[in-house]
Structures are given as C-alpha cells and as structure tokens.
CHARMM-style PDB file with segment names, atoms N, HN, CA, C and O in Angstrom:
ATOM      1  N   MET     1    -180.659 -92.682 114.452  1.00  0.00      PROA
ATOM      2  CA  MET     1    -179.804 -91.548 114.642  1.00  0.00      PROA
ATOM      3  C   MET     1    -181.294 -90.707 115.643  1.00  0.00      PROA
ATOM      4  O   MET     1    -182.190 -90.373 114.869  1.00  0.00      PROA
ATOM      5  N   ASP     2    -181.480 -90.503 116.559  1.00  0.00      PROA
ATOM      6  HN  ASP     2    -180.752 -90.774 117.188  1.00  0.00      PROA
ATOM      7  CA  ASP     2    -182.447 -89.809 117.051  1.00  0.00      PROA
ATOM      8  C   ASP     2    -181.735 -87.868 117.482  1.00  0.00      PROA
ATOM      9  O   ASP     2    -180.994 -87.545 118.411  1.00  0.00      PROA
ATOM     10  N   VAL     3    -182.569 -86.655 115.989  1.00  0.00      PROA
ATOM     11  HN  VAL     3    -183.170 -86.918 115.234  1.00  0.00      PROA
ATOM     12  CA  VAL     3    -181.945 -85.992 116.726  1.00  0.00      PROA
ATOM     13  C   VAL     3    -183.508 -85.019 116.729  1.00  0.00      PROA
ATOM     14  O   VAL     3    -184.442 -85.456 116.057  1.00  0.00      PROA
ATOM     15  N   ASP     4    -183.639 -84.040 117.324  1.00  0.00      PROA
ATOM     16  HN  ASP     4    -182.881 -83.685 117.870  1.00  0.00      PROA
ATOM     17  CA  ASP     4    -184.793 -82.531 117.789  1.00  0.00      PROA
ATOM     18  C   ASP     4    -185.645 -83.556 117.881  1.00  0.00      PROA
ATOM     19  O   ASP     4    -186.454 -83.381 116.970  1.00  0.00      PROA
ATOM     20  N   GLY     5    -185.943 -84.609 118.519  1.00  0.00      PROA
ATOM     21  HN  GLY     5    -185.286 -84.751 119.259  1.00  0.00      PROA
ATOM     22  CA  GLY     5    -186.906 -85.541 118.104  1.00  0.00      PROA
ATOM     23  C   GLY     5    -187.906 -85.925 116.664  1.00  0.00      PROA
ATOM     24  O   GLY     5    -189.043 -85.874 116.196  1.00  0.00      PROA
ATOM     25  N   ARG     6    -186.540 -86.324 116.420  1.00  0.00      PROA
ATOM     26  HN  ARG     6    -185.616 -86.366 116.800  1.00  0.00      PROA
ATOM     27  CA  ARG     6    -186.758 -86.695 114.835  1.00  0.00      PROA
ATOM     28  C   ARG     6    -186.250 -88.106 114.295  1.00  0.00      PROA
ATOM     29  O   ARG     6    -185.139 -87.705 113.951  1.00  0.00      PROA
ATOM     30  N   ARG     7    -186.237 -89.252 114.015  1.00  0.00      PROA
ATOM     31  HN  ARG     7    -187.140 -89.578 114.295  1.00  0.00      PROA
ATOM     32  CA  ARG     7    -185.656 -90.019 113.429  1.00  0.00      PROA
ATOM     33  C   ARG     7    -185.122 -90.192 111.988  1.00  0.00      PROA
ATOM     34  O   ARG     7    -185.883 -89.925 111.058  1.00  0.00      PROA
ATOM     35  N   TRP     8    -183.714 -90.673 111.710  1.00  0.00      PROA
ATOM     36  HN  TRP     8    -183.096 -90.890 112.466  1.00  0.00      PROA
ATOM     37  CA  TRP     8    -182.884 -90.430 110.746  1.00  0.00      PROA
ATOM     38  C   TRP     8    -181.928 -91.502 110.360  1.00  0.00      PROA
ATOM     39  O   TRP     8    -181.132 -91.750 111.266  1.00  0.00      PROA
ATOM     40  N   TRP     9    -181.774 -92.204 109.292  1.00  0.00      PROA
ATOM     41  HN  TRP     9    -182.420 -92.002 108.556  1.00  0.00      PROA
ATOM     42  CA  TRP     9    -181.488 -93.089 108.745  1.00  0.00      PROA
ATOM     43  C   TRP     9    -179.993 -92.567 108.356  1.00  0.00      PROA
ATOM     44  O   TRP     9    -179.827 -92.324 107.160  1.00  0.00      PROA
ATOM     45  N   VAL    10    -178.977 -92.385 109.159  1.00  0.00      PROA
ATOM     46  HN  VAL    10    -179.112 -92.582 110.130  1.00  0.00      PROA
ATOM     47  CA  VAL    10    -177.213 -92.155 107.725  1.00  0.00      PROA
ATOM     48  C   VAL    10    -176.950 -93.693 108.081  1.00  0.00      PROA
ATOM     49  O   VAL    10    -177.075 -94.484 109.016  1.00  0.00      PROA
ATOM     50  N   VAL    11    -176.273 -93.593 106.055  1.00  0.00      PROA
ATOM     51  HN  VAL    11    -176.170 -92.951 105.296  1.00  0.00      PROA
ATOM     52  CA  VAL    11    -175.778 -94.717 106.031  1.00  0.00      PROA
ATOM     53  C   VAL    11    -174.054 -93.201 105.328  1.00  0.00      PROA
ATOM     54  O   VAL    11    -174.311 -92.160 104.723  1.00  0.00      PROA
ATOM     55  N   ILE    12    -173.046 -93.522 105.593  1.00  0.00      PROA
ATOM     56  HN  ILE    12    -172.837 -94.367 106.084  1.00  0.00      PROA
ATOM     57  CA  ILE    12    -171.235 -93.435 104.939  1.00  0.00      PROA
ATOM     58  C   ILE    12    -170.781 -94.302 104.633  1.00  0.00      PROA
ATOM     59  O   ILE    12    -170.209 -95.180 105.279  1.00  0.00      PROA
ATOM     60  N   GLY    13    -171.055 -94.131 103.111  1.00  0.00      PROA
ATOM     61  HN  GLY    13    -171.519 -93.418 102.586  1.00  0.00      PROA
ATOM     62  CA  GLY    13    -170.194 -95.117 102.491  1.00  0.00      PROA
ATOM     63  C   GLY    13    -168.698 -94.635 102.080  1.00  0.00      PROA
ATOM     64  O   GLY    13    -168.220 -93.530 102.338  1.00  0.00      PROA
ATOM     65  N   LEU    14    -168.141 -95.561 101.476  1.00  0.00      PROA
ATOM     66  HN  LEU    14    -168.529 -96.458 101.266  1.00  0.00      PROA
ATOM     67  CA  LEU    14    -166.385 -95.989 101.623  1.00  0.00      PROA
ATOM     68  C   LEU    14    -166.014 -95.182 100.048  1.00  0.00      PROA
ATOM     69  O   LEU    14    -166.879 -94.920  99.212  1.00  0.00      PROA
ATOM     70  N   GLY    15    -164.650 -94.902  99.909  1.00  0.00      PROA
ATOM     71  HN  GLY    15    -163.948 -95.115 100.588  1.00  0.00      PROA
ATOM     72  CA  GLY    15    -164.438 -94.660  98.008  1.00  0.00      PROA
ATOM     73  C   GLY    15    -165.054 -93.802  97.395  1.00  0.00      PROA
ATOM     74  O   GLY    15    -164.863 -92.654  97.797  1.00  0.00      PROA
ATOM     75  N   SER    16    -166.152 -94.013  96.040  1.00  0.00      PROA
ATOM     76  HN  SER    16    -166.306 -94.945  95.714  1.00  0.00      PROA
ATOM     77  CA  SER    16    -166.873 -93.340  95.828  1.00  0.00      PROA
ATOM     78  C   SER    16    -168.444 -93.656  95.899  1.00  0.00      PROA
ATOM     79  O   SER    16    -169.295 -93.756  95.014  1.00  0.00      PROA
ATOM     80  N   THR    17    -168.519 -93.816  97.782  1.00  0.00      PROA
ATOM     81  HN  THR    17    -167.828 -93.735  98.501  1.00  0.00      PROA
ATOM     82  CA  THR    17    -170.464 -94.333  97.930  1.00  0.00      PROA
ATOM     83  C   THR    17    -170.707 -92.909  98.061  1.00  0.00      PROA
ATOM     84  O   THR    17    -169.853 -92.041  98.243  1.00  0.00      PROA
ATOM     85  N   VAL    18    -172.371 -92.712  97.912  1.00  0.00      PROA
ATOM     86  HN  VAL    18    -173.064 -93.417  97.764  1.00  0.00      PROA
ATOM     87  CA  VAL    18    -172.413 -92.068  98.777  1.00  0.00      PROA
ATOM     88  C   VAL    18    -173.508 -91.513  99.716  1.00  0.00      PROA
ATOM     89  O   VAL    18    -174.653 -91.871  99.992  1.00  0.00      PROA
ATOM     90  N   VAL    19    -172.618 -90.386 100.139  1.00  0.00      PROA
ATOM     91  HN  VAL    19    -171.688 -90.095  99.915  1.00  0.00      PROA
ATOM     92  CA  VAL    19    -173.533 -90.224 101.742  1.00  0.00      PROA
ATOM     93  C   VAL    19    -174.547 -89.984 101.276  1.00  0.00      PROA
ATOM     94  O   VAL    19    -174.849 -89.488 100.191  1.00  0.00      PROA
ATOM     95  N   THR    20    -175.448 -90.535 102.567  1.00  0.00      PROA
ATOM     96  HN  THR    20    -175.203 -90.937 103.449  1.00  0.00      PROA
ATOM     97  CA  THR    20    -177.062 -90.748 102.162  1.00  0.00      PROA
ATOM     98  C   THR    20    -177.676 -90.540 104.011  1.00  0.00      PROA
ATOM     99  O   THR    20    -177.198 -91.073 105.013  1.00  0.00      PROA
ATOM    100  N   VAL    21    -178.752 -89.669 103.919  1.00  0.00      PROA
ATOM    101  HN  VAL    21    -179.139 -89.237 103.105  1.00  0.00      PROA
ATOM    102  CA  VAL    21    -179.847 -89.598 104.488  1.00  0.00      PROA
ATOM    103  C   VAL    21    -181.087 -89.366 104.784  1.00  0.00      PROA
ATOM    104  O   VAL    21    -181.449 -88.470 104.022  1.00  0.00      PROA
ATOM    105  N   ILE    22    -182.038 -89.705 105.540  1.00  0.00      PROA
ATOM    106  HN  ILE    22    -181.744 -90.432 106.159  1.00  0.00      PROA
ATOM    107  CA  ILE    22    -183.181 -90.855 105.488  1.00  0.00      PROA
ATOM    108  C   ILE    22    -183.468 -89.977 106.276  1.00  0.00      PROA
ATOM    109  O   ILE    22    -182.591 -89.905 107.136  1.00  0.00      PROA
ATOM    110  N   ASP    23    -184.844 -88.736 106.535  1.00  0.00      PROA
ATOM    111  HN  ASP    23    -185.557 -88.794 105.836  1.00  0.00      PROA
ATOM    112  CA  ASP    23    -186.220 -88.531 107.547  1.00  0.00      PROA
ATOM    113  C   ASP    23    -186.425 -89.671 107.629  1.00  0.00      PROA
ATOM    114  O   ASP    23    -185.992 -90.413 106.748  1.00  0.00      PROA
ATOM    115  N   VAL    24    -187.055 -90.113 108.571  1.00  0.00      PROA
ATOM    116  HN  VAL    24    -187.407 -89.510 109.287  1.00  0.00      PROA
ATOM    117  CA  VAL    24    -187.982 -91.916 108.734  1.00  0.00      PROA
ATOM    118  C   VAL    24    -189.011 -91.323 109.486  1.00  0.00      PROA
ATOM    119  O   VAL    24    -188.824 -90.583 110.451  1.00  0.00      PROA
ATOM    120  N   ALA    25    -190.059 -91.647 109.048  1.00  0.00      PROA
ATOM    121  HN  ALA    25    -190.212 -92.248 108.264  1.00  0.00      PROA
ATOM    122  CA  ALA    25    -191.384 -92.579 110.161  1.00  0.00      PROA
ATOM    123  C   ALA    25    -190.759 -92.710 111.384  1.00  0.00      PROA
ATOM    124  O   ALA    25    -189.846 -93.524 111.522  1.00  0.00      PROA
ATOM    125  N   PRO    26    -191.124 -92.034 112.256  1.00  0.00      PROA
ATOM    126  CA  PRO    26    -191.333 -92.563 113.063  1.00  0.00      PROA
ATOM    127  C   PRO    26    -191.464 -94.309 114.219  1.00  0.00      PROA
ATOM    128  O   PRO    26    -191.021 -94.897 115.206  1.00  0.00      PROA
ATOM    129  N   GLU    27    -192.567 -94.370 112.916  1.00  0.00      PROA
ATOM    130  HN  GLU    27    -192.927 -93.893 112.115  1.00  0.00      PROA
ATOM    131  CA  GLU    27    -193.220 -96.147 112.639  1.00  0.00      PROA
ATOM    132  C   GLU    27    -192.597 -96.614 112.171  1.00  0.00      PROA
ATOM    133  O   GLU    27    -192.777 -97.773 112.545  1.00  0.00      PROA
ATOM    134  N   ARG    28    -191.329 -96.609 111.043  1.00  0.00      PROA
ATOM    135  HN  ARG    28    -191.183 -95.667 110.740  1.00  0.00      PROA
ATOM    136  CA  ARG    28    -189.811 -97.573 111.032  1.00  0.00      PROA
ATOM    137  C   ARG    28    -189.051 -97.602 111.590  1.00  0.00      PROA
ATOM    138  O   ARG    28    -188.407 -96.553 111.541  1.00  0.00      PROA
ATOM    139  N   VAL    29    -188.608 -98.433 112.310  1.00  0.00      PROA
ATOM    140  HN  VAL    29    -189.131 -99.284 112.350  1.00  0.00      PROA
ATOM    141  CA  VAL    29    -186.550 -99.297 112.457  1.00  0.00      PROA
ATOM    142  C   VAL    29    -186.149 -99.810 112.369  1.00  0.00      PROA
ATOM    143  O   VAL    29    -185.479-100.344 113.252  1.00  0.00      PROA
ATOM    144  N   GLY    30    -186.232-100.371 110.258  1.00  0.00      PROA
ATOM    145  HN  GLY    30    -186.776 -99.937 109.540  1.00  0.00      PROA
ATOM    146  CA  GLY    30    -185.615-100.579 109.660  1.00  0.00      PROA
ATOM    147  C   GLY    30    -185.239-102.231 109.518  1.00  0.00      PROA
ATOM    148  O   GLY    30    -184.487-102.760 108.699  1.00  0.00      PROA
ATOM    149  N   LEU    31    -185.784-102.662 110.269  1.00  0.00      PROA
ATOM    150  HN  LEU    31    -186.395-102.233 110.934  1.00  0.00      PROA
ATOM    151  CA  LEU    31    -185.637-104.114 110.080  1.00  0.00      PROA
ATOM    152  C   LEU    31    -186.706-104.757 109.618  1.00  0.00      PROA
ATOM    153  O   LEU    31    -187.917-104.558 109.713  1.00  0.00      PROA
ATOM    154  N   GLY    32    -185.812-105.851 108.918  1.00  0.00      PROA
ATOM    155  HN  GLY    32    -184.828-106.013 108.841  1.00  0.00      PROA
ATOM    156  CA  GLY    32    -187.134-106.407 108.315  1.00  0.00      PROA
ATOM    157  C   GLY    32    -186.007-107.623 108.016  1.00  0.00      PROA
ATOM    158  O   GLY    32    -185.103-107.726 108.845  1.00  0.00      PROA
ATOM    159  N   ASP    33    -186.021-108.793 106.570  1.00  0.00      PROA
ATOM    160  HN  ASP    33    -186.756-108.709 105.897  1.00  0.00      PROA
ATOM    161  CA  ASP    33    -186.073-109.677 106.127  1.00  0.00      PROA
ATOM    162  C   ASP    33    -184.234-109.870 106.149  1.00  0.00      PROA
ATOM    163  O   ASP    33    -183.391-110.624 106.635  1.00  0.00      PROA
ATOM    164  N   GLY    34    -184.320-108.589 105.237  1.00  0.00      PROA
ATOM    165  HN  GLY    34    -185.005-107.977 104.842  1.00  0.00      PROA
ATOM    166  CA  GLY    34    -182.328-108.605 104.366  1.00  0.00      PROA
ATOM    167  C   GLY    34    -181.684-107.447 105.541  1.00  0.00      PROA
ATOM    168  O   GLY    34    -180.529-107.059 105.365  1.00  0.00      PROA
ATOM    169  N   ILE    35    -182.478-106.925 106.727  1.00  0.00      PROA
ATOM    170  HN  ILE    35    -183.416-107.239 106.870  1.00  0.00      PROA
ATOM    171  CA  ILE    35    -181.285-106.312 107.414  1.00  0.00      PROA
ATOM    172  C   ILE    35    -180.581-107.457 108.119  1.00  0.00      PROA
ATOM    173  O   ILE    35    -181.191-108.412 108.598  1.00  0.00      PROA
ATOM    174  N   ILE    36    -179.606-107.347 108.146  1.00  0.00      PROA
ATOM    175  HN  ILE    36    -179.111-106.570 107.757  1.00  0.00      PROA
ATOM    176  CA  ILE    36    -178.395-108.077 109.308  1.00  0.00      PROA
ATOM    177  C   ILE    36    -178.705-107.092 111.151  1.00  0.00      PROA
ATOM    178  O   ILE    36    -178.672-105.918 111.520  1.00  0.00      PROA
ATOM    179  N   THR    37    -178.935-108.212 111.693  1.00  0.00      PROA
ATOM    180  HN  THR    37    -178.962-109.166 111.393  1.00  0.00      PROA
ATOM    181  CA  THR    37    -178.529-108.122 112.441  1.00  0.00      PROA
ATOM    182  C   THR    37    -178.156-108.438 113.904  1.00  0.00      PROA
ATOM    183  O   THR    37    -178.365-108.073 115.061  1.00  0.00      PROA
ATOM    184  N   GLU    38    -177.388-109.455 113.065  1.00  0.00      PROA
ATOM    185  HN  GLU    38    -177.217-109.752 112.126  1.00  0.00      PROA
ATOM    186  CA  GLU    38    -175.734-110.148 114.025  1.00  0.00      PROA
ATOM    187  C   GLU    38    -174.543-110.810 113.339  1.00  0.00      PROA
ATOM    188  O   GLU    38    -174.129-110.738 112.182  1.00  0.00      PROA
ATOM    189  N   GLY    39    -174.114-111.494 114.439  1.00  0.00      PROA
ATOM    190  HN  GLY    39    -174.451-111.552 115.378  1.00  0.00      PROA
ATOM    191  CA  GLY    39    -173.223-111.912 113.547  1.00  0.00      PROA
ATOM    192  C   GLY    39    -171.885-111.135 113.116  1.00  0.00      PROA
ATOM    193  O   GLY    39    -172.002-109.909 113.096  1.00  0.00      PROA
ATOM    194  N   PRO    40    -170.490-111.720 112.728  1.00  0.00      PROA
ATOM    195  CA  PRO    40    -169.559-111.118 112.429  1.00  0.00      PROA
ATOM    196  C   PRO    40    -169.247-109.850 111.057  1.00  0.00      PROA
ATOM    197  O   PRO    40    -168.342-109.034 110.883  1.00  0.00      PROA
ATOM    198  N   LEU    41    -170.140-110.103 110.497  1.00  0.00      PROA
ATOM    199  HN  LEU    41    -170.875-110.765 110.639  1.00  0.00      PROA
ATOM    200  CA  LEU    41    -170.242-108.260 109.482  1.00  0.00      PROA
ATOM    201  C   LEU    41    -171.299-107.292 110.066  1.00  0.00      PROA
ATOM    202  O   LEU    41    -171.602-106.294 109.411  1.00  0.00      PROA
ATOM    203  N   TYR    42    -171.924-107.556 111.366  1.00  0.00      PROA
ATOM    204  HN  TYR    42    -171.678-108.367 111.897  1.00  0.00      PROA
ATOM    205  CA  TYR    42    -173.172-106.825 112.446  1.00  0.00      PROA
ATOM    206  C   TYR    42    -172.100-105.857 112.609  1.00  0.00      PROA
ATOM    207  O   TYR    42    -172.002-104.633 112.516  1.00  0.00      PROA
ATOM    208  N   GLU    43    -170.762-107.550 113.087  1.00  0.00      PROA
ATOM    209  HN  GLU    43    -170.842-108.544 113.163  1.00  0.00      PROA
ATOM    210  CA  GLU    43    -170.683-106.571 114.632  1.00  0.00      PROA
ATOM    211  C   GLU    43    -168.821-106.184 113.888  1.00  0.00      PROA
ATOM    212  O   GLU    43    -167.900-106.222 114.704  1.00  0.00      PROA
ATOM    213  N   PHE    44    -168.489-105.855 112.406  1.00  0.00      PROA
ATOM    214  HN  PHE    44    -169.237-105.824 111.743  1.00  0.00      PROA
ATOM    215  CA  PHE    44    -167.575-105.109 111.607  1.00  0.00      PROA
ATOM    216  C   PHE    44    -168.203-103.896 111.535  1.00  0.00      PROA
ATOM    217  O   PHE    44    -167.590-102.831 111.624  1.00  0.00      PROA
ATOM    218  N   VAL    45    -169.195-103.972 111.405  1.00  0.00      PROA
ATOM    219  HN  VAL    45    -169.692-104.836 111.332  1.00  0.00      PROA
ATOM    220  CA  VAL    45    -170.095-102.668 110.738  1.00  0.00      PROA
ATOM    221  C   VAL    45    -170.333-101.897 111.599  1.00  0.00      PROA
ATOM    222  O   VAL    45    -170.412-100.699 111.328  1.00  0.00      PROA
ATOM    223  N   ALA    46    -170.581-102.526 113.333  1.00  0.00      PROA
ATOM    224  HN  ALA    46    -170.517-103.499 113.553  1.00  0.00      PROA
ATOM    225  CA  ALA    46    -171.669-101.718 114.229  1.00  0.00      PROA
ATOM    226  C   ALA    46    -169.575-100.909 115.254  1.00  0.00      PROA
ATOM    227  O   ALA    46    -169.428 -99.960 116.024  1.00  0.00      PROA
ATOM    228  N   GLY    47    -168.756-101.672 114.811  1.00  0.00      PROA
ATOM    229  HN  GLY    47    -168.875-102.443 114.185  1.00  0.00      PROA
ATOM    230  CA  GLY    47    -167.213-101.132 115.501  1.00  0.00      PROA
ATOM    231  C   GLY    47    -167.079 -99.722 114.591  1.00  0.00      PROA
ATOM    232  O   GLY    47    -166.722 -98.752 115.260  1.00  0.00      PROA
ATOM    233  N   VAL    48    -167.351 -99.429 112.926  1.00  0.00      PROA
ATOM    234  HN  VAL    48    -167.640-100.217 112.383  1.00  0.00      PROA
ATOM    235  CA  VAL    48    -167.031 -98.867 112.438  1.00  0.00      PROA
ATOM    236  C   VAL    48    -167.651 -97.504 112.876  1.00  0.00      PROA
ATOM    237  O   VAL    48    -167.172 -96.419 113.204  1.00  0.00      PROA
ATOM    238  N   ASN    49    -168.715 -97.926 112.766  1.00  0.00      PROA
ATOM    239  HN  ASN    49    -169.105 -98.808 112.500  1.00  0.00      PROA
ATOM    240  CA  ASN    49    -169.856 -96.728 113.202  1.00  0.00      PROA
ATOM    241  C   ASN    49    -169.988 -96.362 114.462  1.00  0.00      PROA
ATOM    242  O   ASN    49    -170.628 -95.384 114.846  1.00  0.00      PROA
ATOM    243  N   ALA    50    -169.169 -97.415 115.390  1.00  0.00      PROA
ATOM    244  HN  ALA    50    -168.649 -98.210 115.078  1.00  0.00      PROA
ATOM    245  CA  ALA    50    -168.841 -96.156 117.482  1.00  0.00      PROA
ATOM    246  C   ALA    50    -167.449 -95.888 116.232  1.00  0.00      PROA
ATOM    247  O   ALA    50    -168.134 -95.381 115.344  1.00  0.00      PROA
ATOM    248  N   LYS    51    -166.387 -95.908 115.803  1.00  0.00      PROA
ATOM    249  HN  LYS    51    -165.830 -96.320 116.524  1.00  0.00      PROA
ATOM    250  CA  LYS    51    -165.695 -94.989 115.097  1.00  0.00      PROA
ATOM    251  C   LYS    51    -165.827 -93.970 114.927  1.00  0.00      PROA
ATOM    252  O   LYS    51    -165.521 -93.076 115.715  1.00  0.00      PROA
ATOM    253  N   LEU    52    -166.466 -93.801 113.527  1.00  0.00      PROA
ATOM    254  HN  LEU    52    -166.714 -94.527 112.887  1.00  0.00      PROA
ATOM    255  CA  LEU    52    -166.938 -92.652 113.042  1.00  0.00      PROA
ATOM    256  C   LEU    52    -167.071 -91.361 114.518  1.00  0.00      PROA
ATOM    257  O   LEU    52    -166.484 -90.288 114.659  1.00  0.00      PROA
ATOM    258  N   MET    53    -167.991 -91.989 115.325  1.00  0.00      PROA
ATOM    259  HN  MET    53    -168.468 -92.860 115.210  1.00  0.00      PROA
ATOM    260  CA  MET    53    -169.281 -90.937 115.982  1.00  0.00      PROA
ATOM    261  C   MET    53    -168.119 -90.843 117.060  1.00  0.00      PROA
ATOM    262  O   MET    53    -168.485 -89.954 117.829  1.00  0.00      PROA
ATOM    263  N   GLU    54    -166.402 -91.532 117.652  1.00  0.00      PROA
ATOM    264  HN  GLU    54    -166.104 -92.254 117.028  1.00  0.00      PROA
ATOM    265  CA  GLU    54    -166.013 -90.739 118.124  1.00  0.00      PROA
ATOM    266  C   GLU    54    -165.620 -88.783 118.209  1.00  0.00      PROA
ATOM    267  OT1 GLU    54    -165.028 -88.314 119.181  1.00  0.00      PROA
TER     268      GLU     54
END
C-alpha cells in the first residue's frame, strides 16, 4: 500500500493475531520463494483484503 509516497506492508490477523504495519524500502516488493502469488489460497486472501478495504 502506498501512502503519502511511502510504501507500507499491512498485515491484519484474525482472532488473537497481532496487526502489523511495516514501513518498506521502495526496492522491496514482497516477493520471494515463500510468497504465494496465485491459486486458491491467494484468491481467498485477496477477496478478504478487498472486503476489508471497502
């Protein structure tokens, strides 16, 4: 998420999970070997995130 020209990673948990907000350097995009970018789990999380942003 970009806010005022700065990039942030926002993680919102369920239940007792802690909410995490991280100020991220512009060159980091959050992709790597352990990051899911497609498939049923990704679609589910993308749908939840979309509803939270409404």
